[in-house]
N, C-alpha and C positions, 0 to 999 in steps of 0.2 A: 296093310289094310288092310284092317277087320278080322274074321270071320262072319259072313250072312247066320244068324239066327231068320231057319229055314219057315216062311208061312205060309204053302201054296195057294195059290188063288186057282178057281176053275176061271177065269175068265184073263183066257188065253188061243194064240188058236194058227197053226203052221205060218208059219213066213213064205211069198212065193218060194218057187226054187228058183235059184240063183241068186235071187238074194244078201246081200252085199252087207252087213253093219259095219256102215261111216258114221254115224250120225250118231251122239248125247242129245238125249232134252230134256231138258230142267223143269220141275215145278212145283207148287209149294200147294200143300194140305194142313188143312187144323180142322180136326166135326169137334161140338159145332166151332166154327167158324172161330178162330181167337180163342179159342180151350187149345188146352197143350196138357200130351200125355198118361187120357187117357188108353182102352182100346181102339178107339171108333173106324180109328182110319185100315184096323192090322181089319176090323170085319171087317167095315164096309169091302173091302180089298179079296176077304175069306169072300162072302155075298155073305155071314154072317150076319153084317147089322138088324139090329133091336129097331123098323122102323118105325115104333111105335116111346121111343124114349127120350127125346127128347122130340123136341116143336120143331123145329127145322130139319130136321130126315123126314119131317114127309113130303117134302120138294124136293126131294133125289129121291123117290122111293124106287126100287126097281133102279137106279140102279146100276149099267152092269159094266163094272173100273178098275183097274188089275195096276201095277210100275212092278214094271223089275226088280226094281232097288228098293226103301226109305228111310230113311236116313233126319231119323231122331231128336228133342233139339240139348238129343244131353251123347252127338252120334252115336252113337246103337245105331245100326243095320241090320234093316231087316231085307233080304229076301223071297219077292211070293213068286218068278218067272223067272224060271232056264230062261237065259238071257237066247240061248237057240231057236224060244220059241215067239213071238207075233203077242203085244203086251197090250195091252185097249186102256193106252192110255194118255194118247197125243190126240185122237178121235174127226174131227175135219182138218187138214191139214197139209202144210204145202214148204220143202223149202227147200230152193238155187231148183223155181220149175220142178220137184217132182214130188207130185200126191204122194197123202194117205202115207206118213212120216213110215205110221209103227208097223212098218212092212220093212223100213230097214233102222228104223235107232232101236236103238237103248234107253229108255224112259225110270229117270234118280227123279223117286218127288221128297220136298225136302218138308222138317215138320215145320210147317210157318205160317203167317202172311198171306199176299201178299203185300205190297209195299210199304210192313215189318219184318228190321234190320233181323238177320240169324242170330243165332246164335255162333260167336264159336271155336265150340270142340262140334259142328260139322264140317264147320270145312277142309281138317286133316281128312274128316270120314275121303265127304265127300273127293278131292284130291286123289286120295292112293286109290281107290274108289274105278278112279278116271282115267287113271296110268295105268292099274293092271284088264283095266275094259281096251284102256290102245294098247296095253302087249296084245291084247290073243284078238284082235279086229282089228281093220283097214282106220281105225275114227277117225273123221278127218276134221267134224268139226264139235262143237257145242252150242248149242241155243238154247234159249226160255220157253216153252212153253208159247209168250210172249211173241218170238219170229216165227212159228211157226202157222202160229192160225193167229193176229193180228186184227187185231176190233172184236175177237169172239172172247180170248188168252187175256191175258195178266199175268200169267203171274214168269218165275219170280216176282217179280217185279221191282219194284226200287230200291225194292230194303240190301240185295246179294249181290256182293265183293264179286265185283266182274274180276276187280282186279287184283284180290286176294286172291283166288281160283287161279292167274296168269301166274302171281309169285311159287303158291305154292303146288301148282307144274310144272312150271320151263313152257312155261308152253307159248311160239309169238300170239299180239294179236288179233291174227286173221281165222286163229282159227276156233278162236271166243268168242263168239257175236256180240254176246254183251256190249267188247269193248267194241265197239265199231260202230263211226259211222253214224248219226238214223238209218238216213238214205239206204243204205248199205244190205239193214236185218230186213 
């Protein structure tokens, strides 16, 4: 796994006592939407985004969000929140009748736009990160934001290649929510 570049975020908190990290949640983000490679996602998670720098930023002014990791389109890995802490990535969410996914998950943002394809360089980094995290925590499933907040979120969306992630990790279909039949997700 590539060594992540650390970019501390102030947007995190303590996990509940005895919380077990059993879920990886995949997201997609780009700022402004559809634009890649700039510092804006990093600035958003670090709480330093200039809200006046782009008209879109006014619509998210004051947003306090973070993720544990961010994978740029070139495959570079950044870490914003220590995995032992609760990052603010899932919002109102539920997974297999468990509410508040932030309590028991690790959030991984992929630089991209829901519905559009992700870059080939992102998948090996993501797979290596998933395998590393599963070696450290009792990870049972990988789900998209769309699976834990259906109707509210649609990322990473149909442009994400769940089958490729399965091949790269060697994990069974049952572990990857994006490979489940629609009625099970």
